[in-house]
C-alpha positions, 0 to 999 in steps of 0.5 A: 805307911803314907803320911797323912794327906791334905786336900783343898776345899775345892777337891784338888788332887791330894798332896802330902805335906812333904810333897806340898813343901817340895812344890812350894820350894820350887817357887809355887804358892800352896794354891798353885801347887794344888792347881798343878794336878800333881798328887801323892800316891801309895805304891799300889796306886803308882804301880797301877798308873806307871808300872812302878810299885813305889810311893811318891809324887805323881806328875800329871801330863796334859796338852796345851788345852788341858787334855791328858796325854794318852799312850798310843801303843804297848801295855799302856795303850789308851791310858794317861801318861804320868811320871813318878817322883819316888819317895825312896825313903818310904820304899822297901829296901828290895824295891830300891835295890832293883832301881839302883845303878852300880854306884848305888844311886836311884833315879829321881824320876820314873816313866812308864816303860816303853812309853817314850817322852812327852812335853810338859805343859803346866796348867799354870799357864794359859797355853792357848793364849800363848799359842795365838801370840807368836811374838811371845817368848817361850822357855824350854827347860828340864823338869816338870817342877821347873816348868811349873815354876816358870809359868807361876812367875809369868814365863811360859815354860815347856818342860821336858823330862830331862835335857834330852827328853825333847826327842824320842824313838817311841811310836805314837801309832803312826806308820813307821815303814819307809821314808815318807818324810814324816818327823819319824824319819828325820835324821838327827845329824849323826847319820842313819841308824845301823840297826834299822830302828828310827832315829830320835825325832822331835816330840810329835806333840810339839810339831803343832806348836807355833814356833815360827818367828817366836823367841825361844829361850832354852834354860837348863841348869847353871852347871851346863858349862861343865857338862859336855853332854848337856851342852850337846843336848842344848845344841840339838834342841836349838837345831830343832827350834831353828828347823821350825823357824823359831828364834832359839837362844840359850839362857845361862843362869848364874851359880850361887856365891858358894858355887852351888847350881841354880835350876830355873825353879831354884833361881826364881825362888831365890831371886825372883821374876825381875832378875830372870827377866833381865838375864833373859833379855841380856842373852836375847840381845847377845843372840842378835850380835857378834857375841851370840853363843848359838852360832848358825851357819854353813855346816862346813864352817861350823866344825863340831856343830849339829846339822839342822835337819827336817822342817823348813826355814822362815821363808818356807825352804826345806832344811837339807843339812847344809846349815848347822848350829854350834853352841859356843859358851863364851864369857858374857858381856860386861852388862850381862855379868853385871846383871848376873852379879846383881841377881845373885847378890841383891838379897844380901846387900842394900844401899842408903843414899848418903849413908852407903852400903848395908849387909844382911846378916841373916837377922838384921841389916849391918852398916858397912859404909863403903863398898870394900866388902861388897867388892870382895863378894863380887870378886868371889862370885866372878872368880872360878871355884876350885873343886866346885861348879863355876859361876857362869860369869867365871870364864878365863878373863874373870881374873881381872875382876872388873878392875879399872873403868867399866860401863854399860853398853847402850841397850836401846837396840834390844828387840822387844819380847813379851811374857805373861805376868802372874796376873795377866800380860805385860811387855818386857821393855828394852834395857836402856843403860848408857851410864858410865861408872869408874868401877864395877861397884858403882856399875852394879849399883846403878839405878838402871839395873832396877836398883839395889834394895833400899834400906828404909829410913829409921829414927 
């Protein structure tokens, strides 16, 4: 039996309290959750719309203009494209068994059979405005709720159903025979398919998006540093953006202090817009220097890289496979580490001039005084976690734990990128930090990092 549904006064699609809570946990307000168009469905409704007889949250897919995507071929031809987040706890045991793998795990999301993938454009963003302004930053991320969260916080985010869901082999009704140079026939860099089937191609729905000269940050979950297939999916997506003359770059999120991972929605809900903005700017700046994590160059020199196939360069020349992209996860620069550390720890620490540091106990602010305990927390964050996910900042040289002198590099040369704020459009300015500090503690507390939270003066 489905839980009691709630409906807004404006007749938005209904959501159960559980589904509304799930959307709110991804960083949305109740009003934004309703505006997504997602809705709760029972098993019969889900079967009619997706082919899966399971109760759950129905995810609505629309193009940048807000028009629902239509399936073009097969059983679901001329019907809207939806995805389903099943409520396994409410499903019958026999239904759940049908979907479980050998380890007993059931998928978190389901798509209609043989319908391929579609890009998810959240209705919480004005996509037509974004498309008109090619200098504006766009994020690519995994999962519809993460796309909603990015847009809700002012970062236009196009979501795929997963890290490898920005490509598919599914026909949209186009002519499939021969090598006519269409997107369908573009090689994926691994050679021709021996079975005569078309290789995976960039989603056709994304071909008309204006990528040329646009900064495109790719934000996957923070545990990608431990998952080789995810890193290769990120590398492949970078080549597709590059093939369309976009300026793609990876954005690595930090894990939490206890090693638990962050997705885009988790990070925004926990740490806010300003923390993500600074991290994006750090990795955008890195892409423009010798520490870039996404290396582009001759395929012969980038061993193990993914060839850039199809599309054209910014000056109109076709990509012929001679160029490649190689994703090389390296230890972030000092400034980037400082931003990551500040982003994760700032909610638990505050500073009062002349009185020193305070720590949040969960109920009140506790006087700490000097920064000894903060130093210990920073050490925990930077030290690799045995048996759990590493923080992004936990690379081999993190053993030093920022001992000795440290300083912010001069960031005045960072190129400017823009993003829409929650209420309009604002410019992401450059980070201008030249402060030298005798230790990492002082460095992390530097006001140029938007400042740590301040404890209000009390009587």
